N, C-alpha and C positions, 0 to 999 in steps of 0.2 A: 779848242773851247768853245763847248756850245751855250748859249745862253736864254732865259728867260726872263722876263718882268712883267711885274704887277702893280698896278696903282691902286690904290681905294681912297677914296674920298671921305674921310670922318674925323670929326671935333677931339676924337681920341686916339687920332692916331699916335702919339706918343706912347697912350699908353700901351697898346697892343706892340708897340716894337720893344718897351720891358719887358711886358708878358714873355713874348716868344724868345727873345733871346733869355731870360732867366730859368725858361723852363728848360731848353735843351741844353742851358750849363750843366745842371744834372746829371748828364749823360755823355756832354760832346763840350769840346773848347768853345768858349765863346762869348764877348765880353760887347757892352753897350754904355753910352752916354746920353744926352738929352735932346739928340737929333740926327744919332744912327747909331748903328748895330752890324756884329756880323756872328754868322756860326760857322763854321769848320765842321762841316760832315766828312767822314771815311769817302764819300763817293765824289766831295764837291764841297762848294762854298756857297752861303747866300748872306748876301748883305742887305743891310735895311737902312733906308732914310727917311725923315719926316720934317714934315713943316707943322704949323698950327693945326689943317685941317687935310692935308695927305700924307697916305705911308706910301712907299716906294719900296718893291721887293725882288732884288735881282738875283737871281739863282745861276749858277755855273757850273760845268760839271766837264771831263775828257768826252762824253760819250752820250749816247739818248739815253741808253737804259740809267745810267746815273742822274744826268738830268730828271729823267723821269720822276726817280726814287726821289729825289731831294723835294720836287715841287708838289708831288703828290703829297708826302711829308708834313710841308711846312702850309700847305692848304689844308689840311685836316686839320691842324693844331688850330691856325685861325679861325678857320668856320665854326669851332669849336668855343674857341674863348669870344667871338661875335656874335655867337647864335641869336641872343636879345637884339640885339640891332641889325640883325639878318644881313650881315654882310656877306661877300664872297670874292674870292680872287679869281680874277681872268688872268689868265697870262697868256702873252705877246711875244713873240720872237722878237 
């Protein structure tokens, strides 16, 4: 299993967690509560955790191509939602 993680410092961590999960739930299986969420894509999984000012995003897939697809999808949606705050996702292994 291949994995990538991103951590974003923002006072709106819970809001972004909910926005991402709610958005993806329209097309794939997803769930969330106040501090954590998950999205089950066909090619892998994304798990989100937050505290008051940190959002952690963990993506995993069986191969590099699927992991890249998940991370690019999550990144593009997050950055669109967070464009006013000029936040970006920076992935690490």
